[in-house]
N, C-alpha and C positions, 0 to 999 in steps of 0.2 A: 166047811169048804172041803170037800173031798180031793181027794188024791190028783186027782184032773183036774181040778181047780188051780190047785197049787201050783202042778206042773206047766200049766198055760200061764200063771202068774207070774212062777219065777223063771218061764221063757220069756215072758214082756220084758221083765226088768231086766234080764241078761241084754236082750235084745234093745232095750233103750240105753243101758250103760254100754253096750258096745258101740251104737249109733251116737253117742254122746262121742265117744273115745274116735270112730272113724270121721267125724265131724269136726273135733277141735283138731286130727291130724290132717284132715283135708284143709281146713283154714289157715295152719298153720306153714304146710306145703303151699296154699294159694296165696299168703304172703310173702313168703318166701320167693316163690317165684315174680310176686308184683316188684319185690326188690330187686330183685336180680335183674328183672326186666326195665324199670327203673334206672339203674346203672349202667347196664347196658346202653340202654337208649342214651343216657347224658353222655356217656363215653363216646360214642356213636356221633352225637351231635356236635361234641368237642371236637373230633376228628376231621368231621366235616367242616366245620366252621376255620379252624387251621388249613385245613387244603385250600378255603375259599380265600381265604385272608393271604396264602402264599399265591396262592393263583391270579389274586390282585397284584399284589406286590410285582409277580413277575410279568403282568400286564403292563403293570405304568412301568416297570423299567423297559421292556422292549418298545413302549411308545416313546417313552422318553430318548430311547436310543433313535427310533425312527425318525422321532423331530431333531434331533441333534444331528442326525445325517445328513435330512433335507437341508438344514440352514446351511450344515458344511458345502453343500453341494450345491446350493443358490449362493453361497457367497463364493464358490470357487467358477459358478457361471458367470457371476456379476464381474470379479474380476476379471474374468477371461472379456468380457463384454468391453468393461473397460479401458484392457489393455489394447482391444481392436480400435475402440474408437480415438484412444490416446495416439496409438501408431497412425491411426489415419487422420486425425488433426495435425500431428508432427511430419507427417509427409505434406500435406497441404502447407503447412508454413514455413517447410523447407523450399518448395516450389515458388511460393511467394515472395524467399529472402532471397533467392536465386533471380529473378525477376527484379525484385527491386535492386541487386547487387550492379544491374545493368542502366541503372538511371542514375546521373547528375547528381542527385540527391545523395548517393552512395559516396561516391567519390567528395562529395564536399564532408560529409561522415568522417572518412578515413584520414583528412587531412585535417579535421578538429582531432580525433583521436592523436593524431602525432605530434599536433601541435601541443596537446594535452601531458602528454609524455614528455617532449621537449623541455614545457614550463616547467613540471616535476623536477627534471635532471640539470635545469639552468638554477635552481633552489641552491644548489648546491656544486655547483659547476661539475658534476659527476658526468662522467663519459657513457653515454648510450648509445642502441642499436635500436631501432623498432623495424620488427618483421611484418611483411605483408603475406598473404596467403601466395600460394602458387598460383590458384588461378587470377588472382590480380597483378602477372607478370607484366600485362602491358601499362600497368597504370604506376611503375616503380620509377619511369623519368617524372612523370607528372608528379606525384609524391616529393621526392626529391627536389623538385624545381619550387614548386609551391611550400614548403618547409622548411628548404637548407638542412635537413637532419640525415644523419646515416641512416637510410633505408635499405634492407636489405629484403631478400626472397627467403621464406623460413621451406627448411626442408620438411616441415612436419606439416601438414594439412590441418586448418583450423575452420575450414569453410571461407570463411572471409571477416572485415575486421582485423586489427590491428595486436600485435604485443610488443611491450616495450621491454628490454633489459638493461639497468642499471648496473654495470659491471662490478663497479669496488665494491658493493653494497649487497649486489645481487638481487637484487629488488625485481621480479617480474611484474609489468603493469598489464594486466592481460584484458582486451577490449575485443577479445576473438568471439564469433561469434560460436562455436563451439560451444565453448565455457557458458557463453550466456544460454544456449541452447540445453547443455546437462543440466544447468541452476533449475530454469525453468520446469523441465521434466520433472525431476526431483521433485519439486513441490507443486506439481499439478497434480490436482484432484478433481473429478466430477462432481461435483455437485447436484443435490437434488432442488429444482426449482419449483418456488410455491406457484402455483395457476393465481 
């Protein structure tokens, strides 16, 4: 083997070793880059997953808020409509009550109410006064004649009916229409009717 062949052989061997070292370094660099890329990719995926979860939670929260607000608005609107209907019904009821108070049946009812108070007071021989409403002033003499009771006109308006007061025990026997209406109005609810 001459010198030229030796140089060529040596050059080939050196180039081969250099190429092996370069290949090994490139492979290590590739592996490091691949590892860094995979870690970066996982970190980005975690970050986007967290953002996605947070966005979903926020959307759910916003959706629930809108639903709650919608339910509150619907309940408020329902309440307003119920109150309008209730007011309308009680306006009609009051008109019917005023018509009823012009009938002989109302006069009979007044007499019955006064007699009930009188019977209750007679059980204890207690002095009593029965008040009728100012709107029934024309019935004062009629009520006194029919019941022989101490019937007076009230200085407070209570629509109609009577209020009896037992003086000694300070008991109020309230047959007034205003009290009846307020009890009915407090307990009045509009219920859904099945078809």
